[in-house]
C-alpha angles and dihedrals in degrees: 000000000000131000093237090053095053119100130194116278118236092253093053093086118065118214117233116260111252103209127204096031101126138297094281092063093068092235103061130121101022093025094227094303097108124224123321124318136105097296093049093061125100117256096019113146127187106245117219110257094012110143102187097275095314114124106275120249092241089059096042095054113086117246119226136186131007130286115210111218096200096053113151113238114200132204100233124220120181121219090233090062091059092075089092089074120086124244112287096015124146112234114205138143093284093049093049092049091047091054092045095244092121130034114236113238133188091237112050114241120205115255124228124191115216127198101237111130132006132284119209101174130077107252137171104219118196113194140139094245140012130197116231092250093049093051090048094050095045093049092044089058089055096259131121136237118219120189109211133183120250 
């Protein structure tokens, strides 16, 4: 007998419990919900974070600081990743999407170039923001940084 030749026995699968099908079934009448109470009622759903009437953890824990709702989230491109472009190329949103360095989205996200890695080729990079290191490395390689509006 081999493991690959073994099949499941007939008792390996458990049939689903059909509730409310008479007293002899073991889960008739109250259908396993007990007598009365919140959980016995029709349409009751367990809400996420509900702790039985006790103050929820998310409300008990003190909140600190301030969360800015209009925070700008950038699509980040590292200078080291730009080595896939040939010398003298213009790097913009379309070029980055084409090379797979940035995911295309329905709503355009501002691009920020960061200074991780090295760039050897002369590139014209068009983005919404540049870090100081990224600007320094691109210009040191003979390229140019152009800040464009979204």
